[in-house]
N, C-alpha and C positions, 0 to 999 in steps of 0.2 A: 364684681364679686370677688373677695379674696378666695384663695384656695382653701379647700377644707383640710385643717391639720388636726380634726378632732381625734383622728387615730394615733396622733404622736403624743408622746410624753413631753407636756409643755411645762417648762419651768420658769419662772419669773425671778430676777435678782433685785431686790428692794433694800432700801436702807436710806439713812440720812445721807446729805451731801458729803462726798470726799472720804467715803469709807473704802472705795476700791472697787466699786461695783463693775465699771467699765473695764477694769485691769483682769478681772476676773472673767468676764464676758469675752475678752481677747483669748485670754488663756483656755478657755474650755470651746472655743470654736476655732481655734487653731489661726486667728486672722487679725492682723492688726488694723480693724476697721473701726473701732469704738475710739473716739478721741479720750486721750488721757491728760490731765493737766492737774498741777496743784491747786488751782483755783477751784473753789467749791461750786457746783451748778453748771459744769459743762454741758453734761447730758440734760437735753430738754424734751427729746421725743423718746417714745419707746422704740427701740431696735430689736428686730427678730434676726436669729440666724441659726444655722443647723450646728449643734454643739455634740461633742463625743468625749467621753471619759473612758479610757480602755474599752471595755466591751459593752458600753452603754451609750446608745444614741438618743438625743432629744431635740425639741426645739426650744432655743433660749431667747428670753427676752429681757434685755437690759432697760432700766428705767430711770427717770429723772429721780434726783434725790427728794426724799419725803420732808416736807417743810409746812408748818402750819402757815397758813396765808390768808389773806384777806379774800373774799367772795369776789370773783370775777377777774382777780389779777393774773398776771402771767404766770406766778408761782401756783396759784389756785388751778389754772388750767393744767399745769405740769402734773400737780399732784392727782388731778382726775385722770390724766393718761395713765398713772401709776396704778391707780385703783383699779382701772379697767384691766391692766394686765393682770393684777392679782385675781380679779373674779373670772378672768378666761385662762387660767392656768392650773395644772394639776397640782403644782407643787410651788411654794415661796420659798426662796432662800434670803432670809433676814440676814443682812450682812452688817456687821458693826466692827468698828476699830478696837480689836483687844487691847492695843498698847495704850489707848486713852481710857479703855473701861466703859462700862454703860453710862450714858447720859439720859437726861430726862427724855430728851427727843427720841432715844431708842425704846425707852418704856413706853411712851405715848404711842408710837407707831406698832410695836408689838402687841399692845392691847387692841389697836385698831384692826391688826391681822388676825387676832384671835377672834375677835368679835365677828369677823366676816365667815370664819369657818373654814378657811383655806387650810389646806396641809401645809406646814413649814418647819424648815431645818433652820436652827440658828447657828450662823457661820461667823466665827470671829477671825477677821482677816489680820494681816501684818503680824503673824506670829513667827517670825524667822527666828531660828534657833530656839532659845528660851523665852523669848519676848512674848509678852501678851498672856502668860500663865495666870496670873492673876485675874485679868479681864475675862478669861474664859471661865473661872470659878463664879465670878460674879453673874454670870449669864443665866446661872441657875433660877435667880430671882424673878426672870420674865415668865416662868412657868411654861415654858414650850419645849422642855426636855434637854439633854445634855447638847452644848454646843460642839461643832466641829472646827478645830484649829487649823487654819490653812495660811499660807503665803501666796496670795494670787500673783504677786510680781516674780517670786522666785520658784513657784511651783511645788512647794512644800505642802505635806497634808493632804493632797489629793486622793491617796489610797482611802483614807478615812472619810472623806467627802463622797469617794465612790461607792462605799459600803453603804453609807446613809442612803444615797439615792437609789441603789439596787434596792434596799429594803423597802422605800416608799413605792417605788416602781411595782414591786411585786404584790404589794397591799392593795394597790390602786388597779390590779389588773392591766398593767401595761408591761406585760413581760415581752411583748414583741419588740420592745426597744432594746432588749438584749440580743447580741449577736456573738458570734463566734470571734475569738480575739484575734484570729488571723484573717478575718473577712475583710476585704479591701473594696473601698467605693470606687467602682468603675465610671471611666468617662461617658457621660450621657449625651450621645448626639441630639436628642430631642430636648435637650436642656431649655429651660424658659428663655424666651427673647429678652435681654436685658436692655432696659431704656433708661438712661440718666437725664434728669430735668434739670438743666443748667441756666445760669444767669446771673446778672448782678443782683445785689440785694434788693428785697422788696419788689420783685417782679411778678409774684403770684405763683411761685413754683409749689409752694406746698398746698395751695388752694387747688391748683390742677391735679396734684397727686391726690388729694381727698376725694375729687370728682371722679377721677378714673377709678379708684378702688372702690367707690361708692360709700366711703365712711370718713367720719372726721378723725382719722387716723394721725394727720400731722397737725401741730399746733399752728394756728394762723393768728394774724392780727395785724393791727397797724404799725407795731413796732418794728423797727428794720433790724435784721439780723437774728429773728427767733430760732431758725433752724441753724443747728451747728455741725453736727455729724452728717455723714452722707447715710441716709436710712433707707434700707432695702425693704420692700414691701411686695411679696407675691400676690398675683391676682390674676384673673381670666378675663380676657376681651374677646368677644366674638368666638368663644370656644378655645381660644388659644392660651395657652400657660405663658405668663410673663413676669419679669421681676423688675419692679419700677424702683429706681434711685433718686430719692429727693435729695438735694445738695444744699449746702450753705451758699449764700451769696459770693460771688467771686469779684473782689476790687483788684486793682493792679497791685502786685506785691511791693513796689517801690513805695507804695502810699501807705503800707501797712507796718506800723511799730509795734502793735500787741502781739506778742508770741501765741496766744491762743487764736487769734485770728488768722495768724499765718499758718497754724496746724490746721484750721478750717477750711482753708484755701487748698492746702495740700491734699486733704481729704477728699474735696471736690475734684483735684485733678485726677487722684487716684480712681474716683468713680468714672471719669471720662475714659481713662486707659482701659478698664474692665468692662467699660459698655460695648454694646455693639451699635447702638443708635443713641443719639442724643437730641434732646428737643430743647433748643435755646429759646428761652422766653425773653422778649423785648416788650418796652412800653411803646405802645402804637400812638399815645399822646405825645411822644416826645420825638425828636430827632434821632436818627441812628447814633449811638453812642461809640466812641472810639473802643471802649472796653468791650461792646458787644461784639465788635469785629475782630478784637483780638481774641475772644473767647472763640469765635467760630473759627477762626484761622487754627487755633489749638487742636480743635476737634478735626478739622481736615489733615492737620500734620500728623494726628495719630492714627489717621486712616479709618476713623469712624464714620457712620452714616449720619447726616444731619438734617434737621428739620428746623425752621424758624417759625415760632408762634407769636404772633403778634399780639399781645395780650391787651386788655382794657378797650377792645374795639368797640363794645357797645357804647364808650363815651368818647370816642374818638372824633375829632371834626373833619368835614370835607374827606369822607373816606375813600373816594375815588383817588384824590390828588396824594393822600396819604400812601395808599397801596402803591401807586405809580413812582413815587418818589422812593419808597423804602425798596422797591425791585430794582430801580436804577442803583441806587447805593450798593446794594448787596451785589449785583452784577459786574460792577465796576471794581468792588474791593475784593471779591472772592472769585477771581476770575478762573481758578483751578476748579471749583464747582459750580460753575454758572447755572442758573435755573435752579439752585436749590430751593426746595418747596418753602413758599411763605404762606403760611395759614393764619387769617383772621380769626381770633378767637376771644371768648371771654371766659375765663377760668371761674369767676364768680358766678356765672349764669349758666355756664355749661355749653355756650354756642359755640358752634365750631369745632367742637371735640371729634365728632364722628369723622370729619374731614381730615383732621390733624391725624387720627389713627389710619384712616385709609392712606394717607401720604406716608406714614411710618413703615407700615407693610410694604409699600412699593419700593421704597428707597431700601428697606430690608433685603428684599427680592433682587434687586440689582446689586447690591453690595455683595450678594453671594453668587452671583451669575458666573458661568464658565462658558466660553466661547469655544466650540471645536477648532482644532488647530487647521484644519483643511478650510474652514469657512474664513478664518482669520488670514490666511495667506491669499486666499482668493480676493479678499477685502484689500489687502495690502497691495497686491499686484494692480488692482484698479487705482488705488490712491497713488502709487509711483508713477503711473503711466499719466495721471492727469496733472500731477505736480511734482516732476522728478527732483531728488535731492540736488543741492547746489553744487558748483563747481568748487574744489579747494586745490589750488595751485596748479590749475589747468587739467585737474582730473576730478570726474563726477564720483562722489561718494556712491557707494552701492550699500542697500539694504537688502539681504539675501533671504531672511527668513524672520518670521515672528512666531511665538507661542506663548500662552499665558501660563505664567509660573505658578500662580496661586489666586485664590479668591480673598474676600474680607480684608480689604478691598480689592477689586480686580487688579491683577498686575501682571505686566507684559514685557517680555523680553525680545529685544529686535538685536538681530545679528548684523552688524554694520563693519563696512571694511575699514573705516578709521573712527571709531565712536567719538573719541575725544572732540574731533572737528565738527560733528554734526550740530549745526547752530539751534539754539533754544526756539527760534520761530518755527523750525521745521517740525520739532518735537511738539509745540503747541497745535501744528496742523495735523499731526496724527492722533492727537489726544482729541481734538474736536472732531475729527472723523469717527474715532472710536464711539464717542458719545452720541453723534447723530446717527450712526449707521447700526449701533447695537443696543440703542436705547438705554444708555448709560448716563443719563443727565442727573445732576444732582449728588453723584458720589464720588469721592476721590479717586482718581487713577493713579496708578504707578508705572511709569515707563522706565525701563532699564535699557541702555544702550550697550551692546555686549560685542567684543571683537571675535570674529571667526566666521567659518562655513556652517551650513545648516548641520547642526550637531546630530541629527538623526540620519544623515546619509554619509555612508562611510566611504 
């Protein structure tokens, strides 16, 4: 189930395509997370984030552009997502392009919002300087009150928008959304666990996301590439607060000519960097793809926890042979995280999801694990005795001391007499020992060789 945001002041941004909804979303959340592009219809799923304007806090929902569409089409499903956002928000910002003026589409959807009974503020965007003055005057004929003129791109008019939002918040009994101007948001050590669902296009990422949150939150369908933004979704699993991030399908950048698709891939890459765990979905009906491995290596290089979900398992042939082959390919190609969890699932039917999440919690615990320095050095002494470092120019290299310098991922410093001379195979020996003896399988490790004596002995 999703977290309960009933107590929050929820605001949906709606309007026809390409009027600047995602630009305003980015401005009010303070994060460049919604894709912005001149092409209409870039946003397809609704996106939620924590917004703030001066002393007002709220939950902001960015939506797909409202369009008339045939029943059952992708555009129709996008419209349904937008209608859901309106129905479950306290207030709707109806955005239109003030430089263009009102269009028939703006009037049509203003009427639809009025019939819904939702609270609404009409916002004329792209009002830089004196631009859009005539368009703002036109907005009176919508019958929804005086329009507020802003420039989402340049940050103009936000004071007027703040006044309008505060008036609605107080009228709706949402005064808790107001805070002191100097109140600062502190870092929350118990912040939700962030999990990004990643993979090539059409791997079932949005289907898995919908199953985990228990709602048809993300658009799904046979069309490849429906998801474009990295969409954040708060939810609870087994009593634990989590933030799920559904991402666009990732293809090799060298094979992408379209600027929008490049932006989509960049958005997915940002999602990986800000995640703590990544669930990489692959198609169990196919051989492991080179791009699957490239994405997995990227996660490891970023130091994030990784779980492989072998999707479509319910229709995979010769399951034993398939799992054995996938396991072999992963261990061979991802030597730095051997035994990364491989979980057969069916996102469509919901099978294997419990095992997938169990592995996610296990990997997260290992990713955060800290080893006491005394235990680490007792272990090091035993490893050195069992297999001493090699000789270099007739002199044996000496590893005097080790300490864990950080977690997330576990990172260790080894103090070596001549660090540049320690061969890679010996570092692999140490890494393998750490995994085996401290139960660190499946997570990236960072080993740093430093010159010097034990820094804790004077």
